KOLFIRO-933511 format. One line per field, with one value per residue (C-alpha): x, y, z; chain; residue number from 1. Coordinates in Angstrom, 1 decimal, always signed. Example, Ala and Ser with C-alpha at 12.3 -4.5 7.8 and 13.67 -1.06 7.14 Angstrom:
// KOLFIRO-933511
u [+12.3,+13.7]
v [-4.5,-1.1]
w [+7.8,+7.1]
chain [A,A]
n [1,2]
This chain:
// KOLFIRO-933511
u [+51.8,+55.4,+58.2,+61.9,+63.7,+67.0,+69.8,+73.5,+75.8,+73.7,+70.3,+67.6,+64.1,+61.3,+59.6,+56.0,+54.8,+51.2,+51.1,+49.3,+51.9,+54.9,+53.1,+53.0,+56.7,+57.9,+55.9,+57.3,+61.0,+60.8,+59.3,+62.7,+64.5,+67.0,+70.5,+69.6,+72.9,+73.3,+69.6,+70.5,+73.9,+72.1,+69.3,+71.8,+73.6,+70.5,+69.5,+73.2,+72.8,+69.4,+69.9,+71.4,+68.9,+65.8,+62.5,+61.7,+64.9,+64.7,+63.9,+61.4,+63.7,+65.3,+61.8,+61.2,+64.7,+64.1,+60.7,+62.1,+65.0,+62.9,+60.5,+63.2,+64.9,+61.8,+60.9,+64.4,+64.9,+61.2,+60.9,+64.4,+67.2,+68.9,+66.6,+69.1,+69.1,+65.2,+63.3,+59.7,+58.0,+59.4,+63.4,+65.7,+69.0,+71.9,+74.8,+78.1,+79.7,+82.7,+80.2,+81.9,+78.8,+75.1,+73.3,+69.8,+67.7,+63.9,+62.8,+61.0,+64.7,+65.9,+62.6,+60.2,+56.8]
v [+115.9,+115.9,+114.5,+115.2,+113.1,+114.2,+112.4,+113.9,+113.0,+115.4,+115.0,+113.1,+114.7,+114.2,+117.3,+117.2,+120.1,+120.4,+120.1,+123.4,+125.2,+123.5,+124.6,+128.2,+128.3,+127.1,+129.4,+132.3,+131.0,+130.3,+133.9,+135.1,+133.2,+132.0,+130.5,+126.7,+125.5,+128.2,+127.5,+123.9,+124.7,+127.1,+124.8,+122.2,+124.5,+125.7,+122.2,+121.7,+124.8,+123.9,+120.2,+120.4,+123.2,+122.2,+122.9,+125.1,+126.7,+127.5,+131.1,+132.5,+132.9,+129.6,+128.1,+129.9,+129.0,+125.4,+125.3,+126.9,+124.7,+121.4,+122.6,+123.5,+120.3,+118.0,+120.1,+119.6,+115.9,+115.1,+117.6,+119.5,+117.3,+115.4,+112.2,+109.9,+111.7,+112.2,+110.5,+110.0,+111.0,+111.7,+112.0,+111.1,+113.3,+111.8,+113.6,+111.9,+110.9,+113.6,+116.3,+116.6,+115.9,+114.3,+111.2,+111.8,+108.6,+107.6,+107.8,+104.2,+102.7,+104.0,+104.9,+102.1,+102.5]
w [+150.3,+149.2,+151.6,+151.7,+154.2,+155.6,+157.3,+158.3,+161.3,+163.4,+162.5,+161.1,+160.0,+157.8,+155.9,+154.7,+152.4,+151.1,+147.2,+147.0,+149.2,+147.1,+143.7,+145.3,+146.5,+143.2,+141.1,+143.2,+142.9,+139.2,+138.7,+139.8,+137.2,+139.7,+138.3,+138.9,+139.8,+142.5,+143.6,+144.1,+145.9,+148.0,+148.9,+150.3,+152.2,+154.1,+154.7,+156.2,+158.3,+159.8,+160.1,+163.8,+165.0,+167.0,+165.5,+168.6,+168.2,+164.4,+164.0,+161.1,+158.7,+159.2,+158.7,+155.7,+154.1,+155.0,+153.1,+150.0,+150.1,+150.4,+148.0,+145.3,+145.8,+145.4,+142.4,+140.9,+141.3,+140.2,+137.1,+136.5,+137.1,+134.0,+133.0,+134.5,+137.7,+138.3,+141.0,+140.8,+144.1,+147.6,+148.0,+150.8,+151.2,+153.1,+153.9,+153.4,+156.7,+156.1,+155.1,+151.8,+149.6,+149.7,+148.0,+146.8,+146.5,+145.8,+149.4,+149.1,+148.7,+152.1,+154.2,+155.8,+155.8]
chain [A,A,A,A,A,A,A,A,A,A,A,A,A,A,A,A,A,A,A,A,A,A,A,A,A,A,A,A,A,A,A,A,A,A,A,A,A,A,A,A,A,A,A,A,A,A,A,A,A,A,A,A,A,A,A,A,A,A,A,A,A,A,A,A,A,A,A,A,A,A,A,A,A,A,A,A,A,A,A,A,A,A,A,A,A,A,A,A,A,A,A,A,A,A,A,A,A,A,A,A,A,A,A,A,A,A,A,A,A,A,A,A,A]
n [1,2,3,4,5,6,7,8,9,10,11,12,13,14,15,16,17,18,19,20,21,22,23,24,25,26,27,28,29,30,31,32,33,34,35,36,37,38,39,40,41,42,43,44,45,46,47,48,49,50,51,52,53,54,55,56,57,58,59,60,61,62,63,64,65,66,67,68,69,70,71,72,73,74,75,76,77,78,79,80,81,82,83,84,85,86,87,88,89,90,91,92,93,94,95,96,97,98,99,100,101,102,103,104,105,106,107,108,109,110,111,112,113]
């Protein structure tokens, strides 16, 4: 199970994704040969957009976009980021209070058991 934690001024949530589903999503994403920088920016924007929506209010497209964004960001920080930015394992994405950026940290540093 991979896990991504997200915290912003409006929301705080934990997203768990089965490793097989994650591998399937990443395989399909990579087959499209996306621009990694654009995919990274789009993924963060998607998480910002859905952060304040209650799960019950999310439509199917929002849920799919969120799942792909979570899978990509986890993959990026575990395998594709420059060596000094890589994280091993689950990640925590913390939105800056002024909404101008994010910090991405190993989940173990910021999330208690």
